[in-house]
C-alpha positions, 0 to 999 in steps of 0.5 A: 376429368383427368390430370396432365402434369408437365415437368421441365426435364431441364430442371431437376431441382424442381421435379420432385416437389411438382410431382406431389399430387393432392388426394381426392375426397374419400366419396369421389375416391370410392367410385373411381377406385376400381377405374384406376385399377382397370387402367393399371391392371389388376393382375400387375406383378407389382400390385402390392406397391402400386397406388394408382391415381384415381383420375387419369393421369399423364406425366409429360416430360417436356424440353427433353432436347435441353435434358439431353444437351445440359452440361450440368447433367451427367450420364448417371444423373439423367438415368436416375431422373429417368428411373425416378419418373418411371417409378412415379409413373408406375406407382401412380398408375400414369402414363409417361412421355418425354417431349421436345417442341424441337423434335416433331416426330414426338408431336403426333404422340402427344396429340394422341395422348391428349385426345385420349384424355380429353375424350376418354378414348383409347391412346393405342396399344400399350408401349414401354419405350425405355431404351437409352438415348430415346424419349421415354414413352410408357403407357399406364401399368406397362412398366415394372419395378424390375425393369426400372431397377434400384435408383441407386446402389445404396437405395434398394427400397421400392417405397415412396420415401426411399425413392424421394430421399434418394432423389433429393439427395441427388437434386436439392429441391426448390419450391417455386412461388406459384407451388408454395402459394397453390397458384396454377402452374399451368398459368406461370410463364416459367412453365411455358411450353408453346406447343403443348399449350397450343394442343391443349387449347385445341383439345379444350375447344374440341372437348367444349364443342363435344359437350355442346353437341352432347347438350343439344342432343339431350334437349332434343331427346327431351322435346321429342 
């Protein structure tokens, strides 16, 4: 099992509430704890402040084209959104990718990510692409707090609360109905991202076929 979290970069007023993830029950947590640290790296320089997700987690910032062209966001606000998402991805042991259906060159990277999550395969060599005016692509554990820097000059702490308060100070958060009611956002039309949804459907179908082949092999072994 893994978690794919798709965020709308053009709506920063909803980002932080969407990033609040539920914790797993203690028994499952114990079994998955060591795997989480393997993904991040047990020798990561920021280990003391990391709290990696027990399930493989990928954060996809969608509508990157609108994020770049939005008149309601200035350069500082875009920078702060990028820093905040990098911070969350780093501390939760997640990968982070920005995506736009308008930029076809980003599709292969996203497809590779979904395949890796569906089949627990490697998504390739670790990468940390954070150059300005380029879509962010970061593998789990590849970023550092030093590389991210402080959220703003007057917010220097690296704890979750400091970053949460700083982000909400800049972008007042709005809780959507589906979030408040606990409904699945993936089924909410306002979060639709056609290319991502189609890739997810393809990977779901491939995974189901893979499971069926595995079940058949198990049955064949049992009767041979």
